[in-house]
C-alpha positions as CSV (number, residue, x, y, z in Angstrom):
1,M,-0.4,-0.1,0.1
2,S,1.3,3.4,-1.0
3,K,1.4,6.7,1.1
4,L,-0.9,8.0,-1.5
5,T,-3.3,5.6,-0.8
6,H,-3.4,5.8,2.9
7,Y,-3.4,9.7,2.3
8,L,-6.3,9.3,-0.4
9,C,-8.2,7.1,2.6
10,T,-7.3,9.8,5.4
11,L,-9.0,12.5,3.3
12,T,-12.1,10.6,3.0
13,V,-12.7,9.3,5.9
14,A,-11.1,10.9,9.0
15,G,-10.3,14.7,7.7
16,P,-6.3,15.8,6.6
17,A,-3.9,14.4,8.0
18,P,0.2,15.3,7.5
19,V,1.8,12.6,5.3
20,N,3.9,12.8,2.5
21,V,4.5,11.0,-0.8
22,Q,7.7,9.4,-2.1
23,V,7.2,7.3,-5.1
24,L,10.4,4.5,-5.3
25,T,9.4,3.6,-9.6
26,D,7.9,4.9,-11.9
27,A,4.4,6.0,-11.1
28,T,1.4,8.1,-12.1
29,L,-0.5,10.4,-10.0
30,L,-3.8,10.8,-10.0
31,M,-5.6,13.9,-8.5
32,L,-9.3,13.7,-7.2
33,N,-11.7,15.8,-6.2
34,V,-11.9,14.9,-2.4
35,R,-15.7,16.6,-1.8
36,E,-17.0,14.7,-4.4
37,L,-15.1,11.4,-3.4
38,Q,-16.6,11.7,-0.1
39,H,-20.0,12.5,-2.0
40,L,-19.5,9.3,-3.8
41,G,-18.5,6.8,-0.8
42,Q,-21.6,8.3,0.4
43,T,-24.3,8.2,-1.8
44,E,-22.7,5.5,-3.8
45,P,-22.7,1.8,-2.0
46,M,-20.2,0.4,-4.8
47,V,-17.6,3.0,-3.9
48,G,-18.6,3.1,-0.1
49,W,-17.5,-0.8,-0.1
50,L,-14.4,0.0,-2.3
51,M,-13.3,2.9,0.2
52,A,-14.1,0.4,3.1
53,Q,-11.6,-2.5,1.3
54,E,-9.3,-0.2,0.9
55,V,-9.4,1.1,4.8
56,A,-9.3,-2.7,5.6
57,R,-6.3,-3.3,2.9
58,R,-4.7,-0.5,5.0
59,L,-5.3,-1.9,8.3
60,Y,-4.0,-5.6,7.5
61,A,-1.0,-3.5,6.2
62,I,0.0,-2.0,9.7
63,F,-0.6,-5.1,11.0
64,D,2.1,-6.3,8.9
65,V,4.6,-4.1,9.8
66,L,3.9,-4.9,13.5
67,A,3.9,-8.4,13.3
68,G,7.5,-8.0,10.9
69,S,9.0,-6.0,13.6
70,A,7.6,-8.4,16.6
71,F,8.2,-12.0,15.0
72,G,10.0,-11.6,12.5
73,S,13.5,-13.1,11.9
74,L,16.8,-10.5,11.8
75,R,17.3,-11.0,8.1
76,Q,13.4,-9.9,7.7
77,R,13.7,-7.4,10.2
78,L,17.0,-6.2,8.7
79,A,15.9,-5.9,4.9
80,R,12.6,-4.0,6.2
81,H,14.7,-1.6,7.7
82,M,17.2,-1.4,5.0
83,L,14.8,-0.4,2.7
84,D,12.6,2.4,4.9
85,L,16.6,4.0,5.6
86,A,17.2,3.8,1.6
87,A,13.7,5.4,0.7
88,A,13.6,7.6,3.3
89,R,16.6,9.5,1.9
90,Q,16.3,8.8,-1.4
91,R,18.3,11.1,-3.8
92,G,18.0,10.3,-7.7
93,A,17.4,6.6,-9.2
94,G,19.4,4.9,-6.6
95,L,18.4,3.6,-3.4
96,I,21.6,4.0,-1.1
97,V,21.5,3.1,3.1
98,K,23.8,5.4,4.8
99,V,24.3,3.9,8.1
100,T,26.8,1.6,9.8
101,Q,26.6,-2.1,10.6
102,Q,26.3,-0.9,14.5
103,E,23.5,1.7,13.5
104,L,21.9,-0.9,11.8
105,A,22.0,-3.7,14.6
106,D,20.9,-1.0,17.4
107,A,18.1,-0.4,14.9
108,V,16.8,-4.1,14.4
109,G,17.5,-5.1,18.4
110,S,20.7,-7.3,17.1
111,V,24.3,-7.0,17.4
112,R,26.9,-6.3,14.6
113,P,28.1,-9.1,13.9
114,A,25.0,-11.1,13.3
115,V,24.2,-8.0,11.4
116,A,27.4,-8.2,9.5
117,R,26.7,-11.7,8.7
118,I,23.6,-11.1,7.2
119,I,24.7,-8.2,5.1
120,R,27.6,-10.7,4.0
121,D,24.9,-13.0,2.8
122,L,22.7,-10.3,0.9
123,R,26.0,-9.2,-1.0
124,S,26.7,-12.6,-2.2
125,E,23.3,-12.9,-3.4
126,G,23.2,-10.0,-5.6
127,L,20.5,-8.0,-3.7
128,I,22.6,-5.3,-2.3
129,S,26.4,-3.8,-2.7
130,T,28.6,-2.3,-0.2
131,S,30.4,1.2,-0.9
132,S,32.1,3.9,0.9
133,D,28.7,6.0,0.3
134,G,26.9,3.1,2.3
135,I,24.7,0.0,1.4
136,V,23.3,0.2,-2.7
137,I,20.4,-2.0,-2.8
138,L,20.1,-3.5,-6.3
139,K,17.4,-5.3,-6.5
140,P,14.5,-3.6,-4.0
141,T,11.6,-5.9,-5.1
142,E,14.1,-8.9,-4.5
143,L,14.8,-7.8,-1.1
144,H,11.6,-6.7,-0.4
145,A,10.4,-10.0,-0.9
146,E,12.8,-11.1,2.0
147,T,10.7,-8.8,4.3
148,W,8.0,-10.5,6.9
149,S,4.7,-10.6,5.1
150,R,1.2,-13.1,6.0
151,D,1.6,-14.1,2.6
152,A,5.2,-16.0,3.2
């Protein structure tokens, strides 16, 4: 689920909220008249139902994040955290994580040697590379597949 979808759900259900959007892949922006969308959601059953389904999808996405933090393996937590950091600090087309192994270990509740082993494994699998700039995410889709998911 994108932050844009969250923003639309927030506008139509509860009012404006301070959110932002960052797109990591090619995307198309759809601008909607919020008042018209609210009106359609209240008067057209199918539109209201679709909006309710989207809110439910967002709720389950939040549950996935919480479950991944609580029950995910170290590798899953590390993959998610690196993707989150790269997305938050993205400049241009590349996804680079500027963080030390110790900072990663602290963030995911582990120790540096364990994080170093996982980074070595991810590098040998071609998902990431390391450079003086930081950790470069080479295959974000494949790295995302490593994160916690209720489908896994």
